[in-house]
PyMOL Python script that loads the backbone (N, CA, C, O; Angstrom):
from pymol import cmd

cmd.read_pdbstr("""\
ATOM      1  N   MET A   1      30.003  33.536  53.615  1.00  0.00           N
ATOM      2  CA  MET A   1      30.504  34.792  53.106  1.00  0.00           C
ATOM      3  C   MET A   1      30.509  35.864  54.205  1.00  0.00           C
ATOM      4  O   MET A   1      31.478  36.612  54.339  1.00  0.00           O
ATOM      5  N   GLN A   2      29.433  35.935  54.986  1.00  0.00           N
ATOM      6  CA  GLN A   2      29.394  36.915  56.065  1.00  0.00           C
ATOM      7  C   GLN A   2      30.489  36.639  57.082  1.00  0.00           C
ATOM      8  O   GLN A   2      31.127  37.562  57.590  1.00  0.00           O
ATOM      9  N   GLN A   3      30.699  35.371  57.372  1.00  0.00           N
ATOM     10  CA  GLN A   3      31.761  35.008  58.315  1.00  0.00           C
ATOM     11  C   GLN A   3      33.112  35.498  57.809  1.00  0.00           C
ATOM     12  O   GLN A   3      33.889  36.082  58.564  1.00  0.00           O
ATOM     13  N   GLU A   4      33.388  35.260  56.541  1.00  0.00           N
ATOM     14  CA  GLU A   4      34.666  35.668  55.957  1.00  0.00           C
ATOM     15  C   GLU A   4      34.833  37.180  56.009  1.00  0.00           C
ATOM     16  O   GLU A   4      35.904  37.682  56.350  1.00  0.00           O
ATOM     17  N   LEU A   5      33.770  37.905  55.670  1.00  0.00           N
ATOM     18  CA  LEU A   5      33.829  39.366  55.673  1.00  0.00           C
ATOM     19  C   LEU A   5      34.111  39.898  57.077  1.00  0.00           C
ATOM     20  O   LEU A   5      34.964  40.769  57.252  1.00  0.00           O
ATOM     21  N   LEU A   6      33.404  39.382  58.067  1.00  0.00           N
ATOM     22  CA  LEU A   6      33.628  39.823  59.442  1.00  0.00           C
ATOM     23  C   LEU A   6      35.037  39.490  59.915  1.00  0.00           C
ATOM     24  O   LEU A   6      35.673  40.282  60.611  1.00  0.00           O
ATOM     25  N   ARG A   7      35.515  38.321  59.533  1.00  0.00           N
ATOM     26  CA  ARG A   7      36.858  37.896  59.926  1.00  0.00           C
ATOM     27  C   ARG A   7      37.915  38.792  59.274  1.00  0.00           C
ATOM     28  O   ARG A   7      38.848  39.241  59.940  1.00  0.00           O
ATOM     29  N   GLU A   8      37.768  39.048  57.974  1.00  0.00           N
ATOM     30  CA  GLU A   8      38.771  39.823  57.245  1.00  0.00           C
ATOM     31  C   GLU A   8      38.752  41.310  57.600  1.00  0.00           C
ATOM     32  O   GLU A   8      39.808  41.925  57.745  1.00  0.00           O
ATOM     33  N   LEU A   9      37.571  41.884  57.738  1.00  0.00           N
ATOM     34  CA  LEU A   9      37.487  43.328  57.966  1.00  0.00           C
ATOM     35  C   LEU A   9      37.565  43.725  59.431  1.00  0.00           C
ATOM     36  O   LEU A   9      38.061  44.802  59.762  1.00  0.00           O
ATOM     37  N   GLY A  10      37.079  42.861  60.303  1.00  0.00           N
ATOM     38  CA  GLY A  10      37.041  43.257  61.700  1.00  0.00           C
ATOM     39  C   GLY A  10      37.701  42.306  62.660  1.00  0.00           C
ATOM     40  O   GLY A  10      37.655  42.509  63.873  1.00  0.00           O
ATOM     41  N   ALA A  11      38.321  41.260  62.126  1.00  0.00           N
ATOM     42  CA  ALA A  11      38.928  40.231  62.973  1.00  0.00           C
ATOM     43  C   ALA A  11      37.913  39.720  63.993  1.00  0.00           C
ATOM     44  O   ALA A  11      38.234  39.506  65.162  1.00  0.00           O
ATOM     45  N   ILE A  12      36.663  39.526  63.512  1.00  0.00           N
ATOM     46  CA  ILE A  12      35.570  39.077  64.371  1.00  0.00           C
ATOM     47  C   ILE A  12      35.215  37.647  63.993  1.00  0.00           C
ATOM     48  O   ILE A  12      34.921  37.362  62.833  1.00  0.00           O
ATOM     49  N   GLU A  13      35.242  36.758  64.960  1.00  0.00           N
ATOM     50  CA  GLU A  13      34.864  35.363  64.740  1.00  0.00           C
ATOM     51  C   GLU A  13      33.412  35.180  65.183  1.00  0.00           C
ATOM     52  O   GLU A  13      33.079  35.391  66.349  1.00  0.00           O
ATOM     53  N   VAL A  14      32.559  34.788  64.248  1.00  0.00           N
ATOM     54  CA  VAL A  14      31.140  34.599  64.534  1.00  0.00           C
ATOM     55  C   VAL A  14      30.715  33.256  63.954  1.00  0.00           C
ATOM     56  O   VAL A  14      31.070  32.918  62.824  1.00  0.00           O
ATOM     57  N   GLY A  15      29.960  32.502  64.724  1.00  0.00           N
ATOM     58  CA  GLY A  15      29.486  31.202  64.262  1.00  0.00           C
ATOM     59  C   GLY A  15      28.344  31.336  63.269  1.00  0.00           C
ATOM     60  O   GLY A  15      27.643  32.347  63.240  1.00  0.00           O
ATOM     61  N   VAL A  16      28.169  30.307  62.458  1.00  0.00           N
ATOM     62  CA  VAL A  16      27.102  30.305  61.454  1.00  0.00           C
ATOM     63  C   VAL A  16      25.735  30.428  62.118  1.00  0.00           C
ATOM     64  O   VAL A  16      24.874  31.162  61.632  1.00  0.00           O
ATOM     65  N   GLY A  17      25.530  29.723  63.214  1.00  0.00           N
ATOM     66  CA  GLY A  17      24.252  29.794  63.915  1.00  0.00           C
ATOM     67  C   GLY A  17      23.932  31.199  64.396  1.00  0.00           C
ATOM     68  O   GLY A  17      22.782  31.634  64.338  1.00  0.00           O
ATOM     69  N   THR A  18      24.941  31.903  64.867  1.00  0.00           N
ATOM     70  CA  THR A  18      24.759  33.288  65.306  1.00  0.00           C
ATOM     71  C   THR A  18      24.361  34.169  64.133  1.00  0.00           C
ATOM     72  O   THR A  18      23.478  35.017  64.263  1.00  0.00           O
ATOM     73  N   LEU A  19      25.003  33.975  62.995  1.00  0.00           N
ATOM     74  CA  LEU A  19      24.666  34.767  61.807  1.00  0.00           C
ATOM     75  C   LEU A  19      23.244  34.484  61.335  1.00  0.00           C
ATOM     76  O   LEU A  19      22.516  35.408  60.973  1.00  0.00           O
ATOM     77  N   VAL A  20      22.847  33.221  61.337  1.00  0.00           N
ATOM     78  CA  VAL A  20      21.493  32.858  60.916  1.00  0.00           C
ATOM     79  C   VAL A  20      20.464  33.503  61.838  1.00  0.00           C
ATOM     80  O   VAL A  20      19.483  34.081  61.371  1.00  0.00           O
ATOM     81  N   ALA A  21      20.686  33.405  63.140  1.00  0.00           N
ATOM     82  CA  ALA A  21      19.752  33.982  64.110  1.00  0.00           C
ATOM     83  C   ALA A  21      19.700  35.501  63.995  1.00  0.00           C
ATOM     84  O   ALA A  21      18.623  36.093  64.068  1.00  0.00           O
ATOM     85  N   THR A  22      20.852  36.132  63.817  1.00  0.00           N
ATOM     86  CA  THR A  22      20.905  37.588  63.686  1.00  0.00           C
ATOM     87  C   THR A  22      20.196  38.039  62.419  1.00  0.00           C
ATOM     88  O   THR A  22      19.443  39.012  62.444  1.00  0.00           O
ATOM     89  N   ASN A  23      20.429  37.343  61.314  1.00  0.00           N
ATOM     90  CA  ASN A  23      19.754  37.685  60.058  1.00  0.00           C
ATOM     91  C   ASN A  23      18.241  37.570  60.199  1.00  0.00           C
ATOM     92  O   ASN A  23      17.507  38.417  59.689  1.00  0.00           O
ATOM     93  N   ALA A  24      17.769  36.534  60.884  1.00  0.00           N
ATOM     94  CA  ALA A  24      16.332  36.347  61.083  1.00  0.00           C
ATOM     95  C   ALA A  24      15.750  37.477  61.928  1.00  0.00           C
ATOM     96  O   ALA A  24      14.681  37.999  61.613  1.00  0.00           O
ATOM     97  N   ARG A  25      16.447  37.858  62.999  1.00  0.00           N
ATOM     98  CA  ARG A  25      15.965  38.956  63.851  1.00  0.00           C
ATOM     99  C   ARG A  25      15.941  40.275  63.086  1.00  0.00           C
ATOM    100  O   ARG A  25      14.992  41.050  63.207  1.00  0.00           O
ATOM    101  N   MET A  26      16.978  40.527  62.302  1.00  0.00           N
ATOM    102  CA  MET A  26      17.032  41.773  61.530  1.00  0.00           C
ATOM    103  C   MET A  26      15.937  41.804  60.464  1.00  0.00           C
ATOM    104  O   MET A  26      15.309  42.841  60.251  1.00  0.00           O
ATOM    105  N   ALA A  27      15.709  40.680  59.798  1.00  0.00           N
ATOM    106  CA  ALA A  27      14.660  40.614  58.775  1.00  0.00           C
ATOM    107  C   ALA A  27      13.303  40.943  59.385  1.00  0.00           C
ATOM    108  O   ALA A  27      12.515  41.682  58.795  1.00  0.00           O
ATOM    109  N   GLU A  28      13.035  40.397  60.558  1.00  0.00           N
ATOM    110  CA  GLU A  28      11.771  40.676  61.241  1.00  0.00           C
ATOM    111  C   GLU A  28      11.692  42.141  61.669  1.00  0.00           C
ATOM    112  O   GLU A  28      10.628  42.756  61.588  1.00  0.00           O
ATOM    113  N   ALA A  29      12.806  42.695  62.120  1.00  0.00           N
ATOM    114  CA  ALA A  29      12.824  44.081  62.598  1.00  0.00           C
ATOM    115  C   ALA A  29      12.548  45.087  61.484  1.00  0.00           C
ATOM    116  O   ALA A  29      11.937  46.126  61.734  1.00  0.00           O
ATOM    117  N   VAL A  30      12.983  44.800  60.265  1.00  0.00           N
ATOM    118  CA  VAL A  30      12.813  45.768  59.170  1.00  0.00           C
ATOM    119  C   VAL A  30      11.639  45.430  58.257  1.00  0.00           C
ATOM    120  O   VAL A  30      11.372  46.160  57.302  1.00  0.00           O
ATOM    121  N   LYS A  31      10.939  44.340  58.533  1.00  0.00           N
ATOM    122  CA  LYS A  31       9.862  43.890  57.661  1.00  0.00           C
ATOM    123  C   LYS A  31       8.811  44.970  57.418  1.00  0.00           C
ATOM    124  O   LYS A  31       8.416  45.187  56.272  1.00  0.00           O
ATOM    125  N   GLY A  32       8.360  45.640  58.445  1.00  0.00           N
ATOM    126  CA  GLY A  32       7.341  46.678  58.282  1.00  0.00           C
ATOM    127  C   GLY A  32       7.817  47.810  57.392  1.00  0.00           C
ATOM    128  O   GLY A  32       7.077  48.274  56.524  1.00  0.00           O
ATOM    129  N   SER A  33       9.038  48.254  57.598  1.00  0.00           N
ATOM    130  CA  SER A  33       9.596  49.337  56.777  1.00  0.00           C
ATOM    131  C   SER A  33       9.736  48.910  55.324  1.00  0.00           C
ATOM    132  O   SER A  33       9.425  49.682  54.417  1.00  0.00           O
ATOM    133  N   VAL A  34      10.198  47.697  55.097  1.00  0.00           N
ATOM    134  CA  VAL A  34      10.361  47.190  53.729  1.00  0.00           C
ATOM    135  C   VAL A  34       9.000  47.073  53.050  1.00  0.00           C
ATOM    136  O   VAL A  34       8.861  47.422  51.878  1.00  0.00           O
ATOM    137  N   ASP A  35       8.004  46.588  53.772  1.00  0.00           N
ATOM    138  CA  ASP A  35       6.657  46.471  53.206  1.00  0.00           C
ATOM    139  C   ASP A  35       6.090  47.839  52.845  1.00  0.00           C
ATOM    140  O   ASP A  35       5.495  47.998  51.779  1.00  0.00           O
ATOM    141  N   ARG A  36       6.267  48.830  53.721  1.00  0.00           N
ATOM    142  CA  ARG A  36       5.776  50.186  53.429  1.00  0.00           C
ATOM    143  C   ARG A  36       6.492  50.774  52.221  1.00  0.00           C
ATOM    144  O   ARG A  36       5.860  51.416  51.383  1.00  0.00           O
ATOM    145  N   LEU A  37       7.798  50.565  52.120  1.00  0.00           N
ATOM    146  CA  LEU A  37       8.566  51.056  50.981  1.00  0.00           C
ATOM    147  C   LEU A  37       8.099  50.387  49.692  1.00  0.00           C
ATOM    148  O   LEU A  37       7.951  51.051  48.665  1.00  0.00           O
ATOM    149  N   ARG A  38       7.869  49.090  49.741  1.00  0.00           N
ATOM    150  CA  ARG A  38       7.392  48.357  48.565  1.00  0.00           C
ATOM    151  C   ARG A  38       6.060  48.937  48.083  1.00  0.00           C
ATOM    152  O   ARG A  38       5.872  49.146  46.885  1.00  0.00           O
ATOM    153  N   GLU A  39       5.146  49.195  49.005  1.00  0.00           N
ATOM    154  CA  GLU A  39       3.849  49.761  48.632  1.00  0.00           C
ATOM    155  C   GLU A  39       4.003  51.174  48.076  1.00  0.00           C
ATOM    156  O   GLU A  39       3.325  51.529  47.112  1.00  0.00           O
ATOM    157  N   TRP A  40       4.874  51.980  48.661  1.00  0.00           N
ATOM    158  CA  TRP A  40       5.119  53.338  48.168  1.00  0.00           C
ATOM    159  C   TRP A  40       5.654  53.290  46.743  1.00  0.00           C
ATOM    160  O   TRP A  40       5.230  54.071  45.891  1.00  0.00           O
ATOM    161  N   MET A  41       6.584  52.374  46.485  1.00  0.00           N
ATOM    162  CA  MET A  41       7.182  52.264  45.150  1.00  0.00           C
ATOM    163  C   MET A  41       6.147  51.904  44.092  1.00  0.00           C
ATOM    164  O   MET A  41       6.248  52.355  42.951  1.00  0.00           O
ATOM    165  N   LYS A  42       5.166  51.109  44.452  1.00  0.00           N
ATOM    166  CA  LYS A  42       4.126  50.720  43.497  1.00  0.00           C
ATOM    167  C   LYS A  42       3.347  51.930  42.995  1.00  0.00           C
ATOM    168  O   LYS A  42       2.800  51.892  41.892  1.00  0.00           O
ATOM    169  N   GLY A  43       3.285  52.992  43.774  1.00  0.00           N
ATOM    170  CA  GLY A  43       2.544  54.187  43.393  1.00  0.00           C
ATOM    171  C   GLY A  43       3.361  55.210  42.627  1.00  0.00           C
ATOM    172  O   GLY A  43       2.822  56.240  42.223  1.00  0.00           O
ATOM    173  N   GLN A  44       4.630  54.962  42.416  1.00  0.00           N
ATOM    174  CA  GLN A  44       5.499  55.908  41.716  1.00  0.00           C
ATOM    175  C   GLN A  44       5.393  55.710  40.205  1.00  0.00           C
ATOM    176  O   GLN A  44       5.216  54.591  39.725  1.00  0.00           O
ATOM    177  N   LEU A  45       5.506  56.819  39.462  1.00  0.00           N
ATOM    178  CA  LEU A  45       5.442  56.736  38.006  1.00  0.00           C
ATOM    179  C   LEU A  45       6.634  55.993  37.428  1.00  0.00           C
ATOM    180  O   LEU A  45       6.490  55.218  36.482  1.00  0.00           O
ATOM    181  N   MET A  46       7.817  56.228  37.998  1.00  0.00           N
ATOM    182  CA  MET A  46       9.024  55.559  37.525  1.00  0.00           C
ATOM    183  C   MET A  46       9.857  55.115  38.715  1.00  0.00           C
ATOM    184  O   MET A  46       9.904  55.777  39.752  1.00  0.00           O
ATOM    185  N   VAL A  47      10.501  53.992  38.539  1.00  0.00           N
ATOM    186  CA  VAL A  47      11.427  53.488  39.548  1.00  0.00           C
ATOM    187  C   VAL A  47      12.678  53.035  38.812  1.00  0.00           C
ATOM    188  O   VAL A  47      12.600  52.205  37.907  1.00  0.00           O
ATOM    189  N   HIS A  48      13.834  53.576  39.194  1.00  0.00           N
ATOM    190  CA  HIS A  48      15.102  53.186  38.572  1.00  0.00           C
ATOM    191  C   HIS A  48      15.766  52.124  39.432  1.00  0.00           C
ATOM    192  O   HIS A  48      15.894  52.284  40.646  1.00  0.00           O
ATOM    193  N   VAL A  49      16.184  51.049  38.800  1.00  0.00           N
ATOM    194  CA  VAL A  49      16.875  49.978  39.509  1.00  0.00           C
ATOM    195  C   VAL A  49      18.177  49.693  38.783  1.00  0.00           C
ATOM    196  O   VAL A  49      18.178  49.420  37.583  1.00  0.00           O
ATOM    197  N   ASP A  50      19.269  49.755  39.500  1.00  0.00           N
ATOM    198  CA  ASP A  50      20.581  49.452  38.938  1.00  0.00           C
ATOM    199  C   ASP A  50      20.990  48.069  39.414  1.00  0.00           C
ATOM    200  O   ASP A  50      21.239  47.869  40.603  1.00  0.00           O
ATOM    201  N   GLU A  51      21.062  47.124  38.505  1.00  0.00           N
ATOM    202  CA  GLU A  51      21.387  45.746  38.867  1.00  0.00           C
ATOM    203  C   GLU A  51      22.849  45.406  38.627  1.00  0.00           C
ATOM    204  O   GLU A  51      23.235  44.240  38.706  1.00  0.00           O
ATOM    205  N   SER A  52      23.659  46.406  38.337  1.00  0.00           N
ATOM    206  CA  SER A  52      25.074  46.110  38.089  1.00  0.00           C
ATOM    207  C   SER A  52      25.752  45.684  39.391  1.00  0.00           C
ATOM    208  O   SER A  52      25.395  46.163  40.468  1.00  0.00           O
ATOM    209  N   PRO A  53      26.733  44.780  39.287  1.00  0.00           N
ATOM    210  CA  PRO A  53      27.409  44.301  40.499  1.00  0.00           C
ATOM    211  C   PRO A  53      28.291  45.350  41.133  1.00  0.00           C
ATOM    212  O   PRO A  53      28.921  45.089  42.158  1.00  0.00           O
TER     213      PRO A  53
END
""", "prot")
cmd.dss("prot")
cmd.show_as("cartoon", "prot")
cmd.util.cbc("prot")
cmd.orient("prot")
């Protein structure tokens, strides 16, 4: 899906291996921020989540 999106929107050809590696690097890069946000949310009285597509 990511390959198709990049191809259609930006005429960018990217291999699956490149996407997998990039996703892994990005996940590691934002892990601390996501963990801090998750902990902050646990302390809130209310959290609104919109699951609509």
